[in-house]
C-alpha positions as CSV (number, residue, x, y, z in Angstrom):
1,M,-23.5,5.2,-9.8
2,A,-22.2,1.6,-10.5
3,E,-19.8,0.0,-8.1
4,V,-16.3,-0.5,-9.4
5,V,-15.5,-4.2,-10.0
6,L,-11.9,-5.1,-8.9
7,V,-10.5,-8.1,-10.8
8,N,-6.9,-8.3,-9.6
9,R,-7.2,-6.4,-6.3
10,T,-9.2,-6.7,-3.1
11,R,-10.5,-3.6,-1.3
12,F,-9.8,-3.4,2.4
13,T,-9.7,-0.6,5.1
14,S,-6.9,0.3,7.4
15,S,-5.4,3.3,9.2
16,L,-2.0,4.9,9.4
17,K,-0.3,7.3,11.8
18,N,-1.0,10.9,10.6
19,E,2.8,11.5,10.1
20,L,3.1,8.4,7.9
21,L,0.1,9.4,5.8
22,D,1.4,12.8,5.1
23,Q,4.8,11.3,4.0
24,F,3.0,8.6,2.0
25,D,0.9,11.2,0.2
26,Q,4.0,13.2,-0.6
27,L,5.9,10.2,-1.9
28,A,3.0,9.3,-4.2
29,K,2.8,12.8,-5.5
30,E,6.6,13.2,-6.1
31,T,7.1,9.8,-7.7
32,R,3.7,9.8,-9.6
33,I,3.3,6.2,-8.5
34,P,-0.2,5.3,-7.4
35,K,-0.6,4.7,-3.6
36,S,-1.9,1.2,-4.2
37,R,1.3,0.2,-6.1
38,L,3.5,1.8,-3.3
39,F,1.4,-0.1,-0.7
40,D,1.9,-3.4,-2.6
41,E,5.6,-2.8,-2.7
42,A,5.7,-2.1,1.1
43,I,3.7,-5.2,1.9
44,E,5.9,-7.4,-0.4
45,D,9.0,-6.1,1.4
46,L,7.4,-6.7,4.8
47,L,6.5,-10.3,3.9
48,K,10.0,-11.0,2.6
49,K,11.5,-9.6,5.9
50,Y,9.4,-11.9,8.0
51,A,9.8,-14.9,5.7
52,A,13.5,-14.6,6.1
53,K,13.1,-15.0,9.9
54,D,11.4,-18.5,9.4
55,L,8.4,-17.8,11.5
């Protein structure tokens, strides 16, 4: 099977608390928004939060 080529994304591996993963799965299912898009939004919000603190 051919490897999927990602053009606008980068694959990486991480881990989450079990409770967060269950909630994340449910949110993606209920909103019908892909997990990758939800994760992008969460990271963008986190970066804005810390940018505002002028690290």
